[in-house]
N, C-alpha and C positions, 0 to 999 in steps of 0.2 A: 504493500500500500504506500501511497505518497505520504509525506510528512504532514501535510495539511490535515488529512483524514486522521492520522495518528494523534495529532494535537487536539482535534475536535473531540474525538472519543475520550481522550484523557481529561479534557475540560468538562465534558458531560459527567463522567464518573466522579471527578473531583467535586463538582457542584452537588451531585447527588449525595456524596458522603457528608459534605458540609451541612446540607439542609436536613439530613437524616440524623445527625448527631444530637445528643441531648442538649437542651437549651443552656445558654450561658447568660448570666445576668449582666456581665460587663460587656458592653458593645465592642470595646477595643480588643478584648480577648476573643470575642466571636469573629472579628475581622481577621485577627492573626491566624486563628485556626482555619478559617476558610482559605486564606491565602496560602497557608502551608499545604493544605489538602490539594488545592488546585495546582500549586507549583510542583509538588511531588508527582502528581498524575501526568502533568504536561511534560515535565522533564523526563520522567521515567518512561513515558510512552514513546519518546524519541531516542532514548538512551542506546538501544541496540544499534542504531545507525551511526554511532560513534566510530564504527569500523570504516566509515568513509574517510576519516582523517588519515588513515594509513593505506587505504586501498585506492580510492579515487584520487586522492592528493598526490599519489606517487607518479601519476601519469602513465603507468604501466597497465595496459588494457587487460592482459592476462591476470595480473595480480588483482585487479578490480573484480574480474569475474570469479576468481577463486576465494577472495577474502571478504567481499561484500556479502552480507547474509552469512557470515562466517562464524567465528567463535563467539562474537557478541550476540549472535542470533541462536544461541543454544540455551537450554534451561540452566546449565551450570554457569555460563557466561552472564545470563540475565540475573541470576541470584547474586553473583559477585558484584554486578553493577548496582543492584539494589542495596547491598551492604555498603558500598562506597557512597552512594547517594544518601543513605541514612546517616552515615558518619558525618557527612558534610552538613546535613540539616541539624544534627545535634550540636555541632560546633557553632552554627549560626544562631540557634536558639540560646545557647549559653552566652554567646557574645552580646546578643540583644536582650538578654535576661527576660526571655519570654517562654517559660516552661509550659508544657501542656499537662492536663490531668492524665492519670494513668490510662483511663479508658480511651481518651483521644489519642494518646501516644500509641496505643495498640492499633487503633484505626490507621494511623499514619504508617506504621510498620506494614500493615496489611496492604495498604495502597502502594507502598514502595515495592513490595514483592509482586503485586498484581500488574503494575503498569508495564514493565518490560516483557513479562510473559504474555500479556495481551497483545503487545506489538508483534511478537513471534507468531501468535495464533492468527492475527490479521494478515501477516505476510504469507502465511500458509494458504490463503484463499486463492492465490493466483498461480499461474503456470511456471513462474520463476522458481518457486520452491524454497524449502528450508530443510535443515537437518538438525532438529532440536535436541536429539538424544546423545550427541557427542559427549564423552568419548566411548560410550557403550554401544552406540549404533550410529554409524556414519552415513547411512542411506538418506537420500533426498525424499522429502514428502511434498506432494503437490495437491493443491485444492482444485485448480483448473475451473474456477467459478467466477472470479471477479477481475476486471481489468485493473491495472495498477493505479490508475487515476480514474475514479468513478464519480461523475457529476451527480448521479442519483443519490449517492450517499451524502454529498454536500447538501443537496436539496432537502433530504430528510433530517439531517443532523442540525443544520445551522439555525433555521428560523426560531425554534424554541429557545436555543441558547441566546439569541439576540435579546429576548425578553427576560432571560435569567440574569445575565451579567449586568453589573451596575456602571462601571466606567464607560464614559461616552466613546472613548477611543476604541474600546473593545467592540462596542455595538457597531461602530462604523466599519471596523475591520471585518467583522463577521458578515455584515451586509454586503460589503464589497466582494468578498469571496463567493458568496452564493450568487450574486448578480453576475460575476465573472463566469462562474460555472454554467449558469443558465444561458448567458450570452454566447459562450463558445459553442454550445449545442445548436444555436440558431445560425451561426455564421460558418461553421465547419461542415464540409460535405460528407464527412464520415459518420455523421449522426442524421438519420432520416428525420424528416419534418415531424412524423408521428411521434418519434421518440423525444424530439425537442419539446413537443407539446406535453408529453408525459412528465419530463423533468420539471417544466414550468408548473404544471398542475400539482406535482408533489410538493414543490416549494411553497406554492400559494396555500394549499390545504394545510400544510404543516404550520404555516404562519397563522392562518385563521384559527386553527385549533388551539394555538398557544397564546393568542393575543390577550384574552381575558381570563385565562386559566390561572390556577394557583401554580406556585413554583414546582410543587410535586407533580402536578398534572403535566406541566411542560416537560419535565424530565421523562415522564412516561411516554408522552407523544414522540419526543426525540428518539428514545430508545426503541419504542415500538415501530416507528417508521423505518429506522435503520435496520432492525431485525427483519422487517418485511422485505426491504430491498435485498438483503443478503439471501433470504429464503427464496426470493424470486429468481435470482441468478443461480443459486444452487440447484433449484428445480430445473431451470433451463439447461444447465450443464448436464444434469442426469439424462434429460430427454435427448440432448444432442449426442451424448455418448452412446445411448441406446440406438439412435439412428445410424451412427457410424458403424457400430458393430454389425447391424443387420445388413447395411450396404456392403461392408467389407466381405462378409460371408457370401454375399450374392455375386459381387463383381470380381473379387480376388479369392476364389475358393481354394487355390493352392498355396496361399500365403499364410505365414504364421505371424500373428500380431504381437509385438513386444510392448507397444505403448500407444496410447491415444492422448495426444496433447490438445487441450481445448482452451481457447481464449475468446471471451466475448468482445464485441465492439463496445466502446464506451457508451454508456447510457442506453444500451440496446441488448436486452436479454433474449431477443429473438434470433440474432445473427451471431454465428460463432466461427472462428478460424479453427481448423483442425489440422494437425500434423500427425499422420498415421505412420508409425515406425514398424516396418515389417521385414521379413526375409522370405524370399521365394527360392527355395533350393539353396544355392550357394551365393545368392545375391542379396545385398542389403538395399532396402528401398525406403525412402522417406517421401511420402505423398502429402501434398498440401491441398486443402479444399475448403469449401464454405458450406456451412450447415445452417439451414433455416428450420427452426423447430416447429413453426406454424406456417407451412408454405402457402396455405390458403390466404393468409394475411400478407405475407411477404415471402417471395420465393428466394432461393439461394442466389439466383442471378440478380435479384433486386437488392440484395444486401450490399452495402456500400464498401466493398473490398476492391480497391483498384491500385494496390501498392506493390504488386509482385510482377510487374511487367518484365523486368530484366534483373533477375537475382544473380548473386555471385556464384552460387552453386550451379554447375552445369546441369541443366534440367531440360525436360521435354514434356509435352502434353501427356496427360494420363488417358489411356485408351479405355474410356468408359462412357456409356450413353448419358446424355444430360438428364438431370433429375431435379424437379422443383425443390426437393428437400435437401439435396446434396450435390454440389458442383465441384468436380475435381479440377484444380488449376494447373498443377505441375507435379513432377516427381524427380527426385535425384536417385540414381541407382548406380551401384558399383559392387564388385565382388567383396564378400565378407573378408576374404583373405587380405585384401588391400587395407581394410580397416585394422585388422590385427597387425599386419606388417608395419604400417605407418605408426601404430601405437608403440611398437617395439623400437623402431628406428629413430623416431623424433621425440626427444624429451619434452618439447613444447606441445606437440600434439597429445602426448600422454598426459600432460598436465591439464590441457583443455578438456580432455575426456572426463575429467573429474567434475566438470560443469555441464558439458554439452549433452542435452537430452535427445537431440536428433542431429548428430554430427554429420557434416559433409566435408569434403576436401576437393581441391582442384589445383591447377597450375596456372599462374598468371604470367604473361610474357615479361612483365616488368618486375614483379615482386617475387616470382618463384612460387613455391608451394604455399597455398593459403588454405586455412580450415576455419570452420565456424559452426554455428548451430542454425538449422533450418527454421527454428522458432523465430529468429530475428533477421533472417535473410530477406530483405525487402528491396534492395537495389543492387546495382552492379558494382558499386564501390565497396569499401571496407565498412560494413555495418557494425552494429553494437558488439557482436561477438566475433567478427571475422578477425583472424589472427594470422600474421605472417609466420611461417614455421622456420625459415632459414635465416641465418645471419644475425640472430639476436641472442644466442646463448641460452643455456638451460635456466629455467627460473630458480632463484636462490632458495625459495621455500615453497613446497607444495603441500597444502593441507591434506589430511587423510580422508577427504570425502570419497565415498564409494562411487565409482563411475556409474551414471544412470544406465549405461549399456554394458555393464560388467559381464552379463551372460554372453553377449556376442563377442567380447574380447577374449573369452576363454575358449581355446580350441577344444573340440570334442575329443 
């Protein structure tokens, strides 16, 4: 998830905890407690992304792919972050001479533990994945249900919070975010007009339901609307996966399916990108397609996917009849033996395989050997995951994440 959504969820839960705590007679003590609860939840909800300081900041793409959502996105790393955050808040309280009651202190500790764990759970909702159980289990877990930036979540979360928070600057900031999210849906071509209407409607209804409500009711509206959005996408993902399984069995009867990667379009639970990872005999195949879960409302060809015209991966059209529910766009295919051999020969490719869920490889006239992940292969240039394999040296440190395609790398 994006950090705006993480922050909003943290603010919602911090406000909930502050409003639900036992009353305090001293207004100053009440404000201090509320500020602490909000600060712990907001900071803690973003704390796992502190790995960006040493992954993204390094300027090394491969290091970023391997280290972002790395050790700080594990349960053990989250608990360590919680402990450090609590120590910092304790020092601040002593310095400002603002102690909390034992009951409120217990709530603060619970929030500090909850916030980074909630971040990991939210990140698990999309196709990028997390591996929370390190060092006991280094496998990736994927939710495949929510786009990394989801305007519908902003529309559900923010309006009730605008009425909850007191500082004027916070109200303006929150209103700006929700208006920006709604506005993008109307001006960007990747969101159908019907879905832009839906986002707008969710924001308006959420605001109307919260305007004259009590603080507790506003929290319920925000949490309930958010849960409804997440449930809608989870249900859409389950329907899309079912459609892909049926189509695969019908169209590719001799193929063995190793993974079905699903990603919805932003603000659109009806349209999904699918990457179908299969083997057919001794060949590895990664097929990209578009799924429409309700083709009577919007067919797969009407879904606004137009970003795969010239991928980096050497690809060709999939030989399959057009279907209103599922349109295949392209496929990358190569011998499984090449995948294994390249994994043994190239330390860079071997490291990339600890991230790549649908790996591809090719040779560029100028750059030499290039590899990446079909999930993010959207143009002919070097995309998000595309990595040059030669002339850069072996990575200094490779985390122990289990390669998503480990079974294919192991020769029978």
